[in-house]
N, C-alpha and C positions, 0 to 999 in steps of 0.2 A: 434297734433290737436285732439280734442275730436271727438268721434264717431258721425256721422250725426244724429243717432236716439236720441242722448242726447241733441241736440239743442232744445231750447223751441219753441213751436209752436206759431205763431203770432195770435193775436186775429183777427177775421174776420173784414176786412175793416179798419184795423189799419193804414196802409200806406195811403190809400185813405182819411180817415178822417183827417189825419194830413195835407195832401195837400190841402183839401178843406178849413181847418181852417187857411190856410196861414202860418202854422208852418213849421219848417224845417223837412224834412224826416229823419227817423232814418238812421244813418251812416251805410254803408255796407262795411265790411272788405274784403280784398282780399281772394278769395276762399270761401266766405260765401254765401250761397244761398240768393237770394233777399228776404227781409222781415224778415230775421232771424238774431239773434245776438248770438255770441258766449258768453257763461258764463265765467266770469273772473276766473282764477285759484285761488284756496284757499289752505292755509296751513291746514285748518280744514277738514282733509280728512275722519276722522273716526266719525261716528255717535254713534255707540255703539259696545261693546264687551260683549258677555255673554256666559256662559257655563251652559248647561242643563244636567240633567241625562237622562237615557233612557226612563223615563216616561214623559219627557218634563217639569220637575220641575226645577226651577232656583237654581243654586248653587253659581254662581258668576256673577255679572253683573255691568257694568258701562255704563251710557249714558252721551254723551258729548254735546248735544244740547237740545233744547225744542221741538223736534219733538213729543216726547211722554212725556209730562210734569208730568203726574201722575203715580203712581205705578200701578194702575189698567190698564192704557193704555199700560204701558210697559209689564205687565204680559200678557195681551191679544195679543199684538204683538208677544211675544216670543212663545205663544202657537200656534199661526197661522203659524209662521215660522217653528216650530217644525213639525207640521202636514204636511206641504208642503215638508219638506226636509228629514224627518227621514227614509222614505222608498225609497229613490232614491239613485243612485250611483253617481250622479253628485256632483260637488264641488261648483257650482255657481248657485244662484237663483236670480230672479228678482221678487220683491214683494212689492206692495204698493209704487211704485216709488223709490225703493231703490235697490241697488246691495248688495247681501249677499254672502259671501264665508264661507264655513263651512267644518268641518272635524270631523269625529267620531273616538273614541278610547275606546274600550271595552264598558263601560256603560256611556260614556260621549259624548256630542256634543258640539263643539266649534264653535262660530259664530263671524264673524267680519262684521259690516254693514257700508256701505257707501251710498252716494247719487247715483242716477241713472247714473250720468255722470262721476263717478270715474273709474279710470283704475283698472280692475280686478286684473291685476298682482301686482299692488301696495297693494291692500287689501290682496291678497294672500301672499305677503311677510310678512305682519304683522301676519297673521294667522300661517304661518310656524315658524316665530320667536317665537310666543307665545307657540306653541306646543313643540318646541325643548327646550325652556327655562324651561317650566313646567316639561318636561321629565327629565331634570337634577335635578331640585328641588325635584321632587317626586321619584328620583332614578329609572327612567324608568318605573315607575308604574303610568301611566296616567289613573287613574280610580277614581271612586267616593270616595271610602273609603280613599285613600291616599290624594286626594284633600282636603276633609274635615278636615283631620288631619294636613294639611299644608297650611291652608287657608291664613295665614299671608304672607307666602312666595309667594303664588300665587298672592296676591295683589301687593306685592313688584315688581314682574315680570311685571305685567301689567302696573304699574306706570312708569316703566323704558322704556316701549315700546311706550305707548301713554300718552299724557298729555293734557287734555282739547280738545281732538280731533286731536291734532297735533301729527304726527309720530315722536318720538324722536330717535328710533333705530330699525333696522330690522335685526341686526346681533345678533344671539343667544349667541355667545361667549362673546360679549361685555355686553349683558344684564346680563349674569351669573356672570361675573367679578364685575359688579356694585352691584348686589344683594348680592354677597359674601362680598364685601367691607362694605356694609351697615350693614349686619349681624355681621361682626367682630367688627365694630365700636360700634354697640349696645352692644355686649358682653363686650367690653373693658370698656365702660361707666358704665355698671352695676358692673363690678368687681371693678373699681375705687371707685364707691360709697360705696360698701361694705367695702373696705379697709379703707376708711375715717370714715365711720360710726361706725365701730367696736371699735376703740380706744376711740371715743367720748362717745359711749355707756358705756364702761368700766369706763371712767372718771366720767360720770354722776352717775353711779351706786355707785362708791366709795365715791363720795361727799355726797351722800344721805344716806350713811350707818349710822345707829344710832351710835352716839359718844360713847355710853356706851359700844357697842360691840367692837369698835375700841380700846378704852381704856383697855378693858378686854384682848384683844389680845396682846396688848403691854406689860401689866403687867406680863402676863404669859411668 
């Protein structure tokens, strides 16, 4: 069950107005305080994941809904979150009606954002998986320099953990295996293309050689 503080507050007079209008009163579920409704559970747990440097500048970010539809709004949100969290020892913050879990590493701050009624442990499992997976990809150097040099790998990691706000994986070992498989598959594809292209390139080159040069070589 969700935390009581996460339940939406009823509008004043909502139940009374419905009764006076002759309409049916909102259904009350077992264990739910009168006049309140539990929010339906959703697979879309994650609103955003972003990584900032120790000055609050964005290095990596993905937003999964339209809470902050423009880049300007996203950057303002990230700056406010950084100002609120960068000087505290806590790992959880509540800001703007959202639950935010975060972790710092050398000169990086990693954030996972969910709605106010999301389970903090669920969000923290995503954050832990992200950090451990990045630690493997960056060879245990989870810092700005190595992240910038391996940004493609970082996005691969994030895409294996969250897709469209849905948590796909929270086990770092599984994420690492999938990322390695995709990297190996990409390398194999590039190698195969090179192996196929080279003979074709030689053939094309030979076909377009001046016939005079070919005849000269044969005569000699």
